[in-house]
C-alpha positions, -999 to 999 in steps of 0.1 A, spaced: -398 164 91 -362 150 76 -367 106 75 -331 116 101 -343 139 121 -347 143 156 -374 161 179 -374 179 211 -406 154 227 -420 154 264 -446 123 267 -456 102 290 -442 70 285 -443 34 304 -413 9 302 -416 -24 317 -391 -52 314 -393 -96 326 -380 -107 356 -348 -127 354 -330 -148 383 -304 -115 375 -329 -87 381 -356 -109 409 -378 -78 401 -396 -68 378 -395 -24 359 -425 -10 360 -418 34 356 -438 59 344 -409 75 324 -412 105 303 -394 111 269 -366 140 258 -358 133 221 -383 109 194 -376 97 163 -386 73 147 -363 36 161 -370 50 197 -359 72 216 -344 91 248 -359 87 280 -353 102 311 -353 67 335 -351 65 373 -346 28 371 -315 12 362 -309 -6 334 -277 -28 309 -263 -13 277 -283 -43 255 -321 -46 283 -347 -51 268 -376 -36 276 -419 -25 263 -429 3 260 -467 13 264 -477 50 254 -501 56 277 -524 80 253 -525 59 218 -520 20 238 -496 11 220 -466 -10 224 -430 -15 216 -405 -34 225 -366 -20 228 -330 -26 239 -317 -3 258 -290 17 234 -266 36 250 -270 65 289 -264 102 287 -248 115 314 -269 143 336 -293 139 341 -294 105 337 -310 91 306 -315 69 284 -315 60 247 -340 32 237 -337 21 200 -368 -7 186 -361 -40 181 -389 -42 150 -397 -9 138 -435 2 152 -451 34 126 -469 63 150 -459 44 187 -448 83 195 -475 101 178 -461 119 155 -451 109 117 -414 103 103 -408 85 70 -389 64 48 -352 73 72 -323 80 48 -290 86 43 -258 63 66 -276 55 95 -239 67 117 -256 97 117 -286 90 132 -266 71 164 -269 103 183 -300 123 190 -302 157 172 -326 190 176 -347 207 149 -331 231 139 -359 259 141 -375 276 115 -378 312 108 -405 331 131 -422 358 115 -443 379 142 -483 376 131 -517 387 145 -542 352 136 -566 350 152 -574 309 166 -586 283 184 -577 266 210 -589 236 236 -566 209 255 -567 176 222 -569 149 243 -600 130 248 -611 123 281 -605 162 285 -626 197 289 -649 215 260 -632 247 277 -621 266 241 -600 298 243 -599 325 212 -561 343 212 -539 360 190 -508 343 178 -477 368 186 -455 347 159 -460 318 135 -434 297 114 -435 267 94 -438 241 129 -453 265 155 -460 291 171 -467 322 200 -498 329 216 -505 347 247 -540 337 271 -551 345 310 -581 323 298 -568 284 303 -542 264 323 -523 258 306 -484 234 319 -454 226 289 -460 190 279 -500 196 276 -517 182 233 -540 212 222 -560 209 192 -551 242 172 -579 257 146 -567 290 126 -603 320 116 -580 338 93 -561 323 62 -522 334 68 -491 319 40 -491 288 59 -521 280 76 -555 273 57 -575 290 77 -605 267 96 -576 240 94 -569 221 124 -537 213 138 -525 190 166 -492 210 192 -477 205 217 -467 234 242 -431 229 250 -426 261 273 -445 282 286 -436 321 305 -456 338 325 -466 369 319 -477 401 341 -519 404 352 -519 368 353 -511 361 315 -488 335 300 -466 334 271 -476 299 256 -446 281 227 -461 254 209 -443 231 185 -469 216 157 -466 178 159 -499 170 137 
């Protein structure tokens, strides 16, 4: 992943603010990220905040905290662009290499170009990545793969957008080693006939 790359990643995140004379009621909201990058992210936030306001973000999965400031707004739907006041490596659970290039090119979130997908029928083992999740496992066959994602069909487990998965490839391919484990996040679930669903996954680790 390039240092200046933006990544579409939907994650729950707690947002807090301190009470002040102007804002006597402190903010406490479970928001959702839409785009993340090394220096901050774009959140779908219901509360009203001000440009330059300082907020505290907490990743509920890792409990990592990050102090940030409101850097801008997007009108529809109401989105808030936040920038960390200090670097917080690993806050989003994504490894970003050091940024380079013109900082002016990194002010607005950008979605990375999708890698070319190729049709491929590979056996994979899938389970939910959360430590508290059931150990139920699903054996599936991929429909297509790329260096940063894959697509498979299933009718066994319940899949939902945003869910993190632990994926093992059971056979060698040109892109993935056999028996290697990867972490992915579901970006789309497509209903299919006979109770099947198609699951699009972006690999994040």
